[in-house]
N, C-alpha and C positions, 0 to 999 in steps of 0.2 A: 479549073476542073479538078475535082477530087479523084485521085487514083485509088481504086479499090481492088484488093486481091481477095477472092473467095477462098476461104479455108474450109474445104469440104465440097463434095460434088454429088450429094444425094438429093432426095426429094425436095427438101426445103431450099437447098442451094439452087435448084432449078427455078423455083418461084422467085428467089431473089434475083437471079440472072434475068429472067423475063421482066421483072419490075424495073430493074436498072435500065435496061434497053428501051423499054416502052414509055417509062414515066419519069425517069430521073435524068434530065439532060445535063446536069452539072456533075455527073459522076461518070467515070470511065472504068470499065472492067479491064484490068491489065493482066490478070492471071487467075488461075484456078489450081488448087491443090487437091489431089486424091492419092490415097495410098496405092491405088491400082493404076498402072500406066495406061492400060486400055481404057479405063473409065475416064481418067484425066484427059487423055487425048480426044476421046469421043465427045466429052462435055465441052471442051474448048472449041472443037469444030462446030458443034451444034449451036453454040451461042456466040460464035465468031470472036473468041477470046484469044489474044495473040500468044500468050504463054501458058504453059502448064508445068506442074512439078509433082514429084512423088516424094520429095524430101521435106518433111515438115519443118525441121530446124532451119534449113536453108531458106525456106519460104518465109518463115516468121522473122528472119533477121535481115533479109535483103532490103536495100534502101531505095527501090524504085517505085514505092507506092506509099500512100498516106493512111489508108484505112484497112484494117484487117476485119473482114466480115466472116465471123467464125460460125460455121454450120457443121460442127463435129459432134460425135457422140458425147453424152453428158460428162463422162469421166475424164474427158480431155479438155473441158472448158477452162478449168483453173490454170493448168500448165500453159496452155496456148495463149490465154489472155495475159498472163504474167510475162511470158516471153515476148509477146508482141509489144506490150507497153514498154518493156525495158529496151526494146529496139526502136522506140520512138513512134509507134503506130497508135492511132486512135482505134478503139475496138467497138464493133457492132457484134453483139453476142446473142445468139438464139437462146430461147428459153429451154429448160430452167437454168438459173444462173450457174449452178455447179452442184456438187454432191454433199457438201457439208458447210456449216456456218464458219468453221475455221478457214476453209478454202475461200469462202466469200470475203472474209475480212482481209485475207492476203491479196486477193484480186483488187479489191477497192483500194487498199494501201499502195499497191504497186502502181496502179493508174494515177493515183494522187501524187505519189513521189515523182513520177516522170511527167507530170502535168499532161496526161493523156485522158481523153474522155472514154468512159466505160458506159456504153449505151445499151441498155437492156431491151431486147427486141420483143416487146409485148404488143402484138398487132391488134388485139381487141381494143386497145386504147386509141386506135386510129381507124378502125372499121367505120365507114360512113354511117351505117344504120345505127350502130351502137353509140357512136358519138352524137347522133341526133337525140337519142334517148337521154344521154347525159346533159346535153344542152337544155332540153325541156325541163329536166329535173332541177338544174341549176337556176332556171328562170322561175321556179316555184310552181310550175304547172301541175305537179303531182302532190304538192303540199310537203309535209314532213315524211320522209321515207322511213318506213318501219320494216320493210321486207324486200329482199332481193333474191333472185334465183338465176343460176346459170347452169345449163345442161350442155355438155359436149360428149357425144357418144358415136362410136363407129365399131367396126368388126375387128379392128386390130391394126397395128402400125405397118408401114411399108417395109422397113428394114429389120433384119434379124437382130441387130444389136439392141433394139428396144426390149427384146424378150430376155436378154442377158442382164440380170439384176446388178452384176458387177460393173457393167458399162452404163446402164440407165439409171441405177439408183432406186428404181421403183417402177410400178406399172402405170395403170390408167390414171391414177391420181398425179403421179410425178409428171406424166406426159401432158395431161390436159387440165388437171386441177389448178396448176400454176396460173392458167388463164383466168379462171374464176376468182381466185384470191386477188390477183392483180386488178381485175375489173371491179370488184367490190371496193378496193381502196381508191380506185379512180372515180367511182361514182359518189362516194361519201366524202365528207369534208375531212381535212387532216386531223381535226379534233376527235373524230369518231374512230378511235383506234380499236383494233380487234382485241378482245379481252379473254375469250375462251374459244376453243375448238373441240368439236366432238366428231368422230368419224367411225364408219362401219365399212368393212371391206370384204369382198368375196373373190376367191380364186378358183381355178379349175373348172371354168364354165365352158369355154371354147378352146382354150389353148393350154390345157394341162400337160399335153405332150411336149411342150417346148418352153414353158416358163413356170416359175413359182410366184411371179409377180401378181399383184391384184388385178383382176379384170373388170371389176365394178366397184365403185366407191360412192358413198354419200357422206358429205361433210356439212356440219352446221357450225356457223361462226356467229358469235355474239359480239356486238360492238358497244363501245361507250355510247350512252344515250338511248340504248334499247333496240337499235336496229338488229335484225337477224338476216343472215345470208345462208342459202342452201346451194351446195354444189353437187351435181351428179355427173359422174364420169364413167365411161364404159368402153372396154375393148370387146364387148360381147354383143353389141347391138347390130343386127343385120339390116341391110337395105340402104346403105350409104351414110354419109356424114350427117350428123345433126348438131346444130349449134343454136341455142335459143336462150333468151333472157326474159325475165319478168321483173318489173319494179312496181311495188305498191306503196302508195303514200296516203296521207290523210285527205288529199285533194284530188286523187286520180290514180290511174294505173296505166302501164304501158307494157306491151308485149312486142318482141322483135325476134325474127327468125333469120339467121344469117345466110342460110343456104336455100331452103325451100321457098322463102319469101322473095328471093331474087332469081328464081328459076322459071323456065318455061315448062309447063306440064305437058308431057309427051306420052303418046301411046304408039308402040311399034311392035308388030308381030315378029319381024325379022331381027330387030335389034340394031344397034349402031355403035360407033366407035367409043365415045366417052360421054358419060352422063354427068357425074359429079364424083368428088373424092370418095373413095371406098365403096362405091356402088358395085355390087357383085354381078349385076346383069343389066342389060339395056333393053331387054324384051319386056313387053307388057307396058304398064304405066310406070313412068320414071319422071324424075325432076331433072331437067337438063339445065346445067349451070350456065350462066352468062357472066363473063368477066370475073372469074372466080378469085383471082389474086387481088383485083381492085376492091371487090366487095369485102374481102377479109382484112383490108387495110395495109397490106404489105407495101405497095408503092408509096402511100402517104407516110408510112413509118420510115422507110428508107430515105425519102426526100427530106423529111424532118432531120434525120441524123446527119445527112450530108450537109444540109444548111448549118447545123450546129458546128460541124467541123470547119466549114468555110468562113463562118462569121463569129466563131468562138463564143457561141451562146449555149446556155444550159439545155440539156435534153430533158424532155418531160418524163422519160422513163430511164432511170439510172441504175448503176450497180447497187445503190442503197435500196432502191425499190425491189430489185431482184432478191436481195438478201431478206427483206421483209417478207416476201412471198415464200422463200425457202424456209424461213422460220415457221410459218404457218403450215407448210407441208410437213415439216418434221413433227410439229405438234399433232398433226392429224394421224400420222403413222403411230405415234406413241399412244394416242387416244384409242386407236383401233385395237392395239394390243391390250390395253387396260380395260376397255369397255367403259370409259368414263371421260368426262370433260377434262381438258387440259388447259391450264391458265397460261397466258402470255404475259411477259416475255418467256420464251422457252429456252432452257439452258442445258438440257440433256445433250451429251455429245455422242456422235455416231459417225462412222466413216461414210455412211450413205443413209438416206432417210428410211429405206425399207428395212434396215437393220433394227430400227426401233419397233417394227411390227413382227418380223420373223426371228429376230435375234442376230447377234453379231457373227455367228458361225456361218452365215450365208456368204 
C-alpha cells in the first residue's frame, strides 16, 4: 500500500482525495497539509484522513509516507518538490510544473539525484474520451494529422491566489493552456516537435478589479512535419466549464467534448445543488455532470502514478514533459508581447511566464 500525503487542501486536492478513496485501492491517504488549521481540520474530517498539518517543512520531511501529492499554488511547486525529493518522497505534482525553466531544471535534477519519481499530473492524457481519440489517431483512423484544437474556458478560478500573478505566474494561459500544450505533445509522435508558438492575449474583461493576468488567450503552435495546433483559453466565458478537442487528418476527423458530452441535459425552474464546475446557476437549461472526476481522468492518472511507485516503472507524464510544456508557455507570453511568432527552443529567462508579456516589474 502506497502512503500518500496531500500537500494542499483546495479544490484540486478535493478531487484527488475523492479519486484516491473511490478508485485507487492501493493508495492510502495518511495526511493533509493546509496553511489554515480550520481548513486542514475540516478537510481531514470530510475525507476521513487521520492526520493534518499546518507546518509545510515538517510535512515535507516526515518519514511516515511515500508519496507527496503536491496541490499548492504554482509559486510553491519548485521548493516543495525539491524538499520532498530530498526527504525521500516520490512526487505527484499538479500542473503547471513551476514558474521558470531554471526552477524546472532544479526540480528534475533534485528528483534524479535522490532517485525519486517526479510525476507531472496532466489529466487530459488520462481522460477516457480523449484517450479514445488518441487511440483511433494512433490506429490510423484519421490518416495523417494536420490540425488539432483544444478549448478550455470558464468564468474564472476558484481560489484567490490564481489572480495574484506573483503566485500563479500567469492567467488563463498558465492555468489551462498547459493542458492544451501537453495534449498536443501526447497526440503527436515524438518526432513532431513544436517549432514555433504565436499567441494573442486579452485582459480586463471580467476580472479587471482583481488581476492584471490575461483572461483570454489564443495560441497557435506549428510542429515539425506541418501539423498546426490551436489552443483557446478563457477566464471570461460564462455558463460553466467548457473543454473540447478537435483532430483533423487526411483520413478523418474527430470531435470530443469532455463536459457537455458526458452530462445529462436538465431543465429546472427552481434550480438544484450542483450542475458542473464553474456553472453560475442551475435554473433553466443546464448540463448536469455525471462522474466529473472520472471523466476528466484524475482517478486513472493517480492510479497510474501509484502503480509507477509500487512497481518502479516510468510514468507516462514526467517532469521533463512538464518542462517542455512550460517552455511553450513561456514562448507564448513572449510572443504576445512581441506580436510575432517565437521559435523553439526558447531561451529567454524570466522569474515567471507573465513577466515575458507584462514586463519584469510585475
